[in-house]
N, C-alpha and C positions, 0 to 999 in steps of 0.2 A: 861432221858432228861438232857441235859447239864445245869449246874448251871452257872449263871453270878451274881456276887455280886458287888454292888456299895458300896464303903467304903470311909468315910471321914477321911483320915489319919491325926492324930494330929502331931504337931511339935515334933521332936526328937523321932520318932518311925521308926524302920527299916522296909523295905518292904520285910521281910523274917520272918520265923517262929522260928528260933533259933538264939542265940547269946551267945558266950562264954565270953562276957564282962559284962553281966548283964543288957544290955540296953533293953528298951521296944521293943517288936516285934509285928507282926501281931497276934501271939498266945495270946496276952493279950486282944484281941478284937474279933477275928474271931473264932467261935466255929465249923463251918462247917468242915467236914473232906475232905481231899484230894483235896483242892483247892490251886491254885498258882497265884501269881500276874502276870497279863498280862502287862508287861512293868514295869517301875520303877518310884519311886518318891523319891527324896533325903531325907536323914535323917532330914535335917533342912528345908525342904519344907512341906507344908500342902496341904490337899485337896483330890480331887477325885483319887481313885485307883480302878482299875477293877481286880477282881479275878474270876477264872473259874477252873472247873475240866476237861475241854475239851482241850486236847493238840493242836488240829488243830485250835480251836477258839483262844486259847492263842497266837499262832503264828500269826494268822491273825490280832489280835488286837494290837500286839506289834511290828511286823516287819516293818521297815521303808519304805519298798517298797509299802506298802498299804496306806501310807500317811494319816493316821488318824489324823484329826485336833485336836489339844489340845489347850485349852484356859486357860490363867492364869491371875490373878490379881497380879501385882508386885508393892510393895511400894519401891520407889527408893530414894536415897539420892540426894537432890537438887530439884530445880524448873525445872522440865523437859521441854525441849524446843521443838518447832515444828521441828527444824532442826534435833534433835535426833530422833524424831518419823519418819520423812521422811527417815532417814538412816535405821531404823529398817524395814520400809516397803520395801525398796529396797534390803536389805540384807547387812550384815556387814562381814568384814574380821576377822576371828578367826584363831588361830594357826593351826587348822585342816581344814582350807578352808573357803570359803564364805558360809554364810547361805542363804537359799532360802528366797524370799520375804515373809514378815510376815504381819499380820494385827496388827496395833498398834494405839491406841488412848489414850489420857489422859482422866481420869474420875474423878468425884467427890469422895471424901473420902467415901469408902463403909462402910456399917454397918456390922461389923464383930464381932465374938467372940474374947475376949482378948487372946493374946498369952502369955504363961508363959514359960520362962521369956520374958518380952517385948523386943522390938527392942532397940538397943543402940541409944542413942540420943546425938547429938553434939550441943553445944550452937551456936546460930546464923545461923545454917544450916537447912533450911526447908526440908521437904520430900513431895513427890507427888506420885500419883497412876496412873498406866497405865494398860490397858487391852491389852494383847498380845496373838495372835493366831499363832501357828506354825504347820508345818506338818512334821518336822524332829524329830530326837531323839538323837542329840549329847549330850555328857555328860555335865551336868550342863549348858545346852545351853542358857536358858533365862538369867541366872545370867551373863554369859559371854557376851551375846549380850548387855545387858544394861550397863555393865561396859565398853564395847568397844565404846559406844557412850557417855561416860562420866557421867553416872548416875548409880552407883552401887546399886544392889538390897539389900534391908534390910529385906523384908518379901515377901514370894512367896506362893501363893495359887492357885492350879489348880482347876478350877471350872467346866470344861467340857472336855469330850473326845468324839469326834464324836457326836452321837445323845444323849449321856448320860450326865447328869449334877448332881451337888450336890442336887438340888431340895429339900431343907428342911432338909438335913442331918446335924446334929450337929457333932462336932469333936468326933470321936470314934464310931459313929453310922454307921450301914450298913443296906442294904436291898437287897433282891434278886429280879431280874427282869427276864423277858423272854429272854432267850439267842438266838441270831440269829444263823442260820445255817452257818457254816464256808463256805466261798466262795472265789474263786480267784478274784483278781482285787482290785481296790481301791474304790469300790462303797460306802463304809461307809463315805468317805470324803464328799460326796454331801449332806448328811443329817445333817441339823443344829442341834445343841444341843437345846433341849427343856428346857425352863425355865432357861437359862444360867444365868439370873439375880436373880434367887431365893436365891442366897447366902444372899441377903439383908433381907430375911424373915426367917432366921434360928432362932430356939429357943434361946433366951438369947443374940442374936446379938445386938450390939450397935455401934454407929458411932465411928470410930477410931479417937481418939483425940491426937495421938502422933505426928501429923504433926505440925511443928512450922511455924508460919506465917512469911513471909519475906516482907519487905517494897518494894513496886513496883512490887510485883509478878503479873504475867500475869493472866488475867481472864481465868477461865476454861470454856470449853464447856461442856454442859451436854451431857452424852452419849446418842447417838441415836440408832436406830436399825441398826444392822450390816448387810450390804449387802454381798452377796456371789458371 
């Protein structure tokens, strides 16, 4: 039977098993044999990574044509505006072309594990959080999207891929789940991630206090249930 592993990748860990520069890799956390990452997650990003020993399943999970929805929490520099969120929802122009429309909403500061080292902070400049869902896989796409609308990303956590979410996994933890049978088409896109908000219940999580308040900041809307 195929293996499917859900892993909460910590900050500054490579999504590969070897490195000639002495950086942390998946081998520091994953003990299962002959599994490989299905897709990628940047060295300076955190959160959900899927691994499998099934080549066909790996292709299905990672290939852009299957449009597997991926959901991120992004802490951005500045008091994010509704204009910026509308632009993200419509798609933004990047050097390699327009992005597809995304789901984007501002959220309250989430309860998260502390990042080490913490994000850089600039005096008198606030930060804010957004939840962003995309179905593409351009290189460093979320970071480039938020920068394109004027709000550079400072911290990025992927909380869900298709129907799978972090669901209680602390950084560095993993668990095995039942692997779906590889199938053609984009059916996985229609299944919402279960417990996508479970990141707020992780062991040791605490409210992120790195946001600096700004005078006259707009009131935030509490996150509601996402419609599909």
